[in-house]
N, C-alpha and C positions, 0 to 999 in steps of 0.2 A: 499412287492414289494419296496415301498419307505422307510421302517424303517430296512429292511434287518433282519427281525425276523425269527426266526424258526418257523416252522408249530405249533408245540405245545405252543410257546409263542404268536403266532398272535392268536390263538384260545381262549388263556385265556384272552388277551386284547379283543377280540370280544365279549366274555361273560361280562366282565366287563362294555363293551360299552351298550350292551343290558340291563344291569341292570341299568346303569346310564340314560338310555331312558324310564325306568320303563316298560321294558318288563317282565311280571310274569314268574317265573320258567326258566330262560335264559338258564340253563345247558341243559333241554329237548328241548327248542325253537330253540336252534342253528343248531339242525339237522333237522328242518322241512324246509319245501318250502313255497314259498310266498302264494301259494293258501290255505294253512293250517292255514294262519292267518287272522285275521279281517283286514278291511281296516285301521282302526287307527293304529292297530299293525304295518302294512306294512309300513305305514308312518314313525312311529318312527324307524323302521329298516333303512329307508333312511336318517333320520337323524344322526343315528349312524354312519352309512357309510360315511356321509360326515363330521363327526366329528373325523373320526379315525386318520388322519394325522395333527390333531391340525392346521387348516388352518389359512392364516392372514386374508382372506376375506371369508365370508361365504354367498353365494347368495342363501336365502332361499325363494323359489318361491311356494307361497301358501303353507307354511309347516304345516299349523293346520287345513286346510278345511276338511280332513276327520276325524277329532278327535272331540268328544264330549268336551264341556266347561270346566269340570274339568280337563282332560288329556291336553286340549289346554293351561290352565294356567300353568300346569306342564312343558310343553315342552318350552314355552315361556321363563318362569323361568330359565329353564335348559340352554337354548341358551344365557340368559342374564348371569347366572352365569358363563359359559364357556368363554362368550365375555369378562367377567371382569377379569377372572383367566388368559386368555391367551393373553389379550389386542387385541381381534379380532375386525373386522370392519364386521358389518352385513347389507346387503341389502334385504330388507324386500319386497317380491313383494306378494301383498295381495289385495282382494276386501273387506276384513273385516275391516270396520272401528274402531270397539271397540279395535281390535289388535293393529291398528295403534296407536290408541290415548294412549295406554296404555304402548306400546313397543318403538316407534320411537322418536328420538328427532328432526329428520327432514323430510317433507313430499313433494314428489312431486305428483300432481294429474294429469292424463293422460287421454286423450279421443283420439280415432281415431288417434294414432300415435302421436299426440302433447301433450306437457306438458301445461296445461291449468293455473295452478298456482302452487307456492311453497313457502313455508314459513316454520318457525319452527313449531311444533305440537300444540303448544299452541296457537299461533296466527292464524294459519289456521284454528282451530276447534272453537276458539272463536270469528273470525270475517273471515268468508269464503267471497273471493270478487267476485270469478267467477261464473256464474248463474248453471254451471255444479257441481262444487263442493257443491253448497246449495242444487241442486237436490240429489246429493248422500247422503247428511247428513239428508236429509228429506224423505227419502225412506225406512225407517225400516218397514218390512212388519207387517200389522195390520189388523184387521178383527175379524168378529164373525161367529161362525158355525151357520148354519140355524137350527132352531128347527126341530127334527125328526118326521115325521109325525105319527100319533098315528096308531096302529097296523101295523106298517112296519114289513115284513116278515122276518125271519132270512137267510141272504145269504150264509154265513160262518160259521162253529162252528167247534172249536177244544176241544177236551176232555183229559186232562190229557196227552199232547203230551209231550214226552221224547226224546231227542236227545243226545247220547254220542259218543265220538271218542276216539279211544286207541291211547295214546301218547308213543313213545318210548324213553327210556334213555338209554345211554350207547352204546358200540360197537356193532359188530357182535357176539363176544363169551360171553360178559357178559350184555346182552341186557335185560332192565327190562322195562315192559308194565304197564302202569296205566290209567284208565280210566278217561277222562275229560267229565263231564257231562255240556253239553253247554244249554240244554234247560231241565228243571227239573220239569216235570209233571204242566204244563202251560195248562189253558183253555181260550177260548176266544169265544164271539158271537159278530157277525158283521152283522148288519141289512142292508136291501137296503136303500139307500139315505143316509147311515150313513159314516161319516169320523172318524177313529180309530186311535187314535195316540198309538205308542209303544216307550216308551222313555227308555233311560239307557246310561251308559257309554260305552265307545269303548270297544269290546270283551264281552259284557254282554249276548250276545246271541241273539240280535234283528234279525239279518239277517238270522241266523240258523233258528230261529221260524218261520220267514216269508216265508222262502224257503221250509220248511217242510209243513206248512199249504197248500201251493199251489202243493206240491209233486215234487218239483225240487230237494229235498234230500229226503230220506226215514228215516221216524220216527222209534225209536226203540219199542216205545209203544204209545197206546193213540189212540184216533179214530178221524177222519176228515170228516166232512160232509160239502158238497157244494150244494146249493139249495135243502137241505133235503135228499139228497143221499149220501150214504157213498164213500169217495174215498179213505180212508187209506189203502185197500187192493188191488187196480186196480195197474196193472201193466202199461207201457208207453203207449201200443197199446189201452188199454182200456180207458186210461185218453186222448188221442188225440182227441176226440169230443169234450172234454170240454175247450180244450186249447184257443179257440178263445174267449172264455167267460170270461177268467181270464188271466190278462197280467200283467207283471213286468216290472218296470223301475229301473235299478240297479244303484247304488251309485256311480261307478266310469265309467264316459262316455268315458275315453280313451281305457279301456279294453272290454266294452260291446258291441262294434261296430265292425263288420269285418272290418279289414284296406283294404281288396281285394274287397270289394264289393262297389259301388257307392251309392248315397243316395236312388235313386229310388229303386235298388236292395234290399237295407237293409228294406225299409217300403214294397215293393211289396211283399217280402219273405212270410211272415205269410199269406197274402192274398191268394197266390197261394199253400201253404201248406193246408190251411184249406177250399179250394176251393170257396172262396168268389170272386165274380166278374165274369161275362160271357165271357169276352175277356180282352185281355191287355188295351185297350182303357178304358174301363169301371173301371179296377183296377187302371189305371193313374189317373182319376178323383177322386178316393178314397185317393190317394196316395198325390194329390195335396190338397184335402181340410184337411187332416191331417196335412201338411206342414203350411198351414194358420193358423189352429186351434193353432198349436204350436207356431206361431208368427214367422215364417220363409219366405221366398219368396219362390216362386215355380219355380224359374230359377236355381234352384240348383240341379237339379236331377242327373246330369251326374258327379257332383263332388264327392271326396272321403273324407273319415272321417279325413285324416290329413289335410285337407285344413281349417279346422274349429277349432274355440277357444273351450274350454271346455264347456263354456255355451252354444254354439251353438250345440255341440255334444249332450248335454242333451237334448236340445229340439228335435235332431232328434231322440233320444230315446223315447221321449215323443210321438212324432208323430208316430213312429213305434207301440207302445202299443195302440194308440188311433184309429189307422187305422181300427183295427179289430172291432170298437165299442164294447169294453167287457163291461161285466155286474160288474167286479170286477177288480181293479187294485191295485196291491201291489207296493208302491212307497218307494224305499229303499234308504233313505236320498237323495231325487231327486234334492235338491237345494245346496247340500254342496259344489258344486263346482261352483255356480253363484255368481255374485256379487249382493249386496243389493237390486239394482234397478230391476235387471232381477229377483231376487228372488221373489220379490213382485209382479212383473207382472205374 
C-alpha cells in the first residue's frame, strides 16, 4: 500500500524481511498462518511487519518477551543495525532490565502511571535513586528446588514421542510437501512433587512436546502414560475424566483467555465442565480462593480480559488452572509476559 509495489515485488520483499528477522525457510513460511508458528516466530513476524516501511520511529512494545535469549540477542542486534542504517529512533517498552541495560541510551522508570525516575542508562543502573528502581533491580528471580522425596511415584511418562507436520511449498499447481519433525522420539519421566524444566530456543519444539504429552495435540508415534495408565490411544471423550487432573497455563495471556467471558466465567468454566462444586455458591468460593492464590483481588469477577495488563491476565490463567486443584500443571513460558518483580512472586 505505502510503497506502491506490485504483488510479486511485495511478496519478494516480505520473504527478504522474514529472512532478515531469522525466520527459517521463509519461502515456505510465508504461506503459513500465525497458529502454525511458535510464539517466538510470531513475534519475529510482527517485527518484520513493523520494519517493512523503514519507519523513522519504531515503538517496540515488549518486542522480545516471547523469545529465548539467543534469538532475543539477534532481534535486538537486528533492531540496532536497522536503527543505525536508517537513522531510526526506537522507543523500547519492556520489563526486562537486562535488555534495557544492553540496548537503551536513556531510561524512564514508570510505576502506576507515573515516571518515578529518569536518567542515562549508565547513571540509572549505577546509582538508582528511587526505591522502586532499587526494588526492580534487586528482584531477579532466585531460589532452589526442594529435594525430591525418595520413592516418589511416576506421574507422567512419555516414551519415544514423535510429532511431525506437513509443510507446503509453492502454489496450487506446483505444490511441494515436506515433513517438519517438531518432536523427534523424545522420552520424559516426571514424578510427583517434581518440577521438570524443558529448555530450548524458540521453535525447538518445547510447546509441541508439552501439548503432545497432555494430548492437546496428537503424537504421530510413541507412548504416553499418566499415573501409570496409557493415554496415547484415548480419544477426547475418554480423556475427559483426566482433564481436571492435568492443567495447562499457556505462553500468551492475550490469546489464551476468551475475550467474551468475564473473569468469573473463565475460572468457573472448568469447574462446571468437570462437575466440581455442588452449586454456583460453592464454585464461587473456589474461584475466589484461586484468585487469592494467584495474587489477585477477588472484586474483579465481573471484569473482562481486555481490562487487565499482560501480567494480570497471566495470573488469571494461572488461577483458572489451579482452581481445579490438578495433580499436574504444564506451564508453557508462564512468566515471559511478566516483569521481574512479578516473575519472582
